[in-house]
C-alpha positions in Angstrom: 0.0 0.0 0.0 1.3 3.5 -0.8 0.4 6.6 1.1 0.7 10.3 0.1 0.4 12.9 2.9 -0.2 16.5 2.0 0.2 19.1 4.7 2.3 22.1 5.9 5.2 19.9 7.2 7.8 22.5 6.5 6.1 25.5 8.2 6.6 27.0 11.6 2.9 26.7 12.5 0.6 24.6 14.7 -0.7 22.8 11.6 3.0 22.3 10.7 3.8 20.7 14.0 0.8 18.4 13.8 1.6 17.5 10.2 5.2 16.5 11.1 3.9 14.4 14.0 1.5 12.6 11.6 4.2 12.2 8.9 6.6 10.7 11.3 4.0 8.3 12.6 3.1 7.2 9.0 6.8 6.3 8.4 6.6 3.8 11.3 3.5 2.0 10.1 4.9 -0.4 7.6 3.4 0.9 4.4 5.2 0.1 1.1 5.7 3.7 0.4 5.0 7.0 2.3 5.5 10.3 0.4 5.0 13.9 1.5 3.9 16.9 -0.4 4.5 20.0 1.6 2.1 22.9 1.5 2.1 26.5 2.8 0.1 27.5 5.8 -0.9 31.1 5.4 2.0 33.4 5.8 3.9 31.3 8.3 7.6 30.9 7.6 8.9 27.9 5.7 12.2 26.1 6.3 11.5 24.0 9.5 12.7 20.7 7.9 16.2 22.0 6.9 16.5 24.1 10.1 15.8 21.0 12.3 17.6 18.5 10.0 14.5 16.4 9.5 16.3 14.2 7.0 13.7 11.3 7.1 10.9 13.7 6.2 13.0 15.6 3.6 14.0 12.3 1.9 10.3 11.3 1.3 9.2 14.6 -0.3 7.8 14.5 -3.8 6.8 17.5 -5.9 3.5 16.1 -7.0 1.6 12.8 -7.4 2.1 10.9 -10.6 -0.2 8.0 -9.7 -3.3 7.7 -7.5 -2.2 6.5 -4.0 -4.0 3.8 -2.1 -4.3 6.2 0.8 -4.4 10.0 0.4 -4.2 12.1 3.6 -4.6 15.9 3.7 -4.1 18.1 6.7 -5.8 21.4 6.2 -9.1 23.2 6.7 -12.0 21.2 5.3 -12.9 23.5 2.3 -9.5 22.6 0.9 -10.0 18.8 1.2 -9.5 17.0 -2.1 -10.2 13.3 -2.8 -7.1 12.3 -4.7 -6.6 8.7 -3.6 -8.4 5.4 -3.5 -9.2 6.1 0.2 -9.1 9.7 1.4 -8.6 11.1 4.9 -9.0 14.7 5.9 -7.3 15.9 9.1 -8.3 19.3 10.6 -8.2 20.9 14.0 -11.8 21.8 13.4 -13.3 24.5 15.3 -13.9 25.5 18.9 -17.2 27.3 18.2 -20.8 26.3 17.6 -20.9 26.2 13.8 -19.0 25.5 10.6 -19.2 26.8 7.1 -21.3 25.1 4.4 -18.0 24.8 2.4 -16.6 22.8 5.2 -19.5 20.4 5.0 -18.9 20.0 1.3 -15.2 19.4 1.9 -15.7 16.8 4.5 -18.1 15.0 2.2 -15.4 14.7 -0.4 -13.4 12.4 2.0 -13.8 8.9 3.3 -12.9 9.8 6.8 -12.4 13.1 8.7 -10.2 13.4 11.8 -10.7 16.3 14.1 -8.8 17.4 17.3 -11.5 17.2 20.0 -14.9 15.7 20.9 -16.3 19.3 20.8 -15.2 19.7 17.2 -16.7 16.3 16.3 -20.1 17.2 17.8 -20.1 20.6 16.0 -19.2 18.9 12.6 -21.8 16.1 13.1 -24.6 18.5 14.0 -24.0 21.0 11.1 -26.6 21.2 8.4 -27.5 23.6 5.7 -30.4 24.1 3.5 -29.4 24.6 -0.1 -31.1 26.9 -2.6 -33.0 24.0 -4.1 -34.4 23.1 -0.7 -32.3 20.1 0.0 -30.4 19.7 3.3 -26.7 19.2 3.3 -24.9 17.7 6.3 -21.7 15.7 6.8 -22.2 12.1 5.7 -18.5 11.1 6.2 -17.5 9.3 9.4 -15.7 11.7 11.8 -13.3 10.5 14.5 -11.2 12.4 17.1 -7.4 12.3 16.7 -6.5 13.9 20.0 -4.0 16.6 20.0 -3.0 18.2 23.3 -1.4 18.0 26.6 -0.5 14.7 28.3 -1.5 15.4 31.9 0.5 12.3 33.1 3.6 14.0 31.9 2.8 17.7 32.4 1.0 18.4 35.6 0.4 21.3 37.9 3.1 22.0 40.5 3.0 24.2 43.6 5.4 27.0 43.4 7.5 27.9 46.5 8.0 31.6 47.1 
C-alpha cells in the first residue's frame, strides 16, 4: 500500500507541528511507500525541515503525485480537502465554536474519513446542516473521529510554586 500525505510539514505553524507528527507516525506504520507533499500554511515561515535537520521527512518529499495513491491524507481546513486517492482522509483541527461553514460540510463529504482534534469539534461537525437553494439539506455524511492533540497530563502536571 502506498500513502501520500499533503500538509504544511515545512512550516513554523501549529498545523505544521501536527503535520510533522502525523508524517513521522506514517513512516513507522509499515506501508510500502510513504511520500509527502509540503504545502504552505498562510504566511507562516517555511524552512523548518532544513533548520531542524528532519532528513527522514525531507527524503520522502515528492513535488506532486504521478499516480493515484492507495491512501491520500490531507491536513488542512475542510474546504480545501481533495479526494485524490483510492481512500481519502482529511485531518483538521476543526473549530472551537458552535458552527462550521457550508463549504466545510462539502469538503468533509469529499473524504472517506475526517479526523478532528476534539470531541467538541466532532459534535459541531456532526450537527452542522445547511439548506441549499434547491431546498435540500446538506450535512456531513462522512465518518468523523477524534485524533486527539493536546497535553498529556500524566507528563505535564500542575506543580505548587514555592516563594
